[in-house]
N, C-alpha and C positions, 0 to 999 in steps of 0.2 A: 581622721584616718579611718575610724570605724565606718563612717558614712561612705567613703570611697570603696572600702572593702565590700560593704553591703550592695552598692551600685554594681560593682564588678560581679558579685555573686548572682544578683538578679539578671544581669545581662547574660551571663554564662548559661543560666537555666533557661532564659528566654531563647537564646540561640539554639540550645539543644532541643527545645520544644517546637522550633519553627517547622511548620509542615513542609515536607519535601515530597515531590511527586515521584513515586516509585516507577521504575520502567514497567511498561505494560508487557506482560508475558503471554497474553492470550491473543490469538489471531482473531480479528473482528469478523467472524462468520456472519453471513446474512446482511452485511453492510455493503453499500455501494461504494466501491473504491475507484476514484477518478484519477487517471494519470495526471501527474503534476506538470502539465504543459498548457500552453495557450491553444485555443482552437485554431484550426487551419483557416487560412484566408478564405472568406466566403462561406464559412460554416460555423455553427455553434457547437458542433459535436466534438466530444473529447472521449478517448477510449476509457472504457469502464469494465471492471471485473466485479463479479459477485460470487462468493464462494459459500456453499452451504456446509453445515457441519459434517455431512456425509461425504464431502469431497467433490460434489458436482459443482462445476464452475460455468457461469455465463460469461462469455467474452464478447464485448461490443467494441470494435475498433473504429477507425474513422469511416470505414466503408464496409468491411467484412464483419460478420457476426456469427456466433455459433456457441457450441457447448464443448465441454471437455471435463477432465478430471484433475483434481489436485490431491496429491498425497503428502501428508505432513508427518514428520518425526522430529519432535522438539522444535528446533529453529531451522530445520531444513524443509524444503518444499520442492516438489516436482510437479510441473504443469504439463499436461498432455492434451492439446486440442484434439477433439475427436470428430466433430462435424461442423465444419466452417462453411459459410455460405457467402458467395460474392453478391453484393447488392447492386450490380451493374455499375461499376466504377470505371474511371479512366485507368489506363495502364500506370500512370504515375501514382495514383491513389493505391492501386493494388500493390505496387512495389513497396510503398511505405508500410502498408498493412502487413505484407509478407515479412518485412524486416522486423517489425514489432512482434509479430507472431513467433518468429524465430528467436527473438530475445526472450520472450516468455517461456518458450520451450527449453531454453538453456539456463533458466533460473535454478539456483540450488539452495538459496537461503532466504529467510525473511527476518525482519526486525520491525518492531512497532515502537514508536515514540509518540504517545498521545494520539493525535488524529492522523499521523503519517505512518504509512506502511512502506518499508523499503524492501524491494526484492533484489537480491544480489545474484550476480552471475557474471559473465563476461562484460555485460553492460548493466549498470545499476538503474533500476526503475523505481521512481518514487510515486506513490499513490496517496491521495488524501481521502479520508472518509467523508462521504457526503453528509452534510449536516442539515439538509432540508427534508 
């Protein structure tokens, strides 16, 4: 009986000491964040965001690219594209980029879980931190 009690005690201590991953509470500044989608047919390009600690943001969509600002307050975020440039795309490509840019401008919150950053708004956008 003592042996069983000892095993249970060791197991309880072991379970309590098991390492758990705490939720990441820091935004991954200066990391390349790739939208969690497959590339468009005929292209390898995937939309990317890169945010500096000062709030400057580089935005590269499927076709359009440019700069903007990101304002943070705890787990809230506001993205304001300021200078976007059309890279001579088809009307269909421009429409998709315009939609994604609109989604980014409507983002109100962010959450990080390891290598995944989720931007919340009317449409949820998942980004993965680039590991290369």
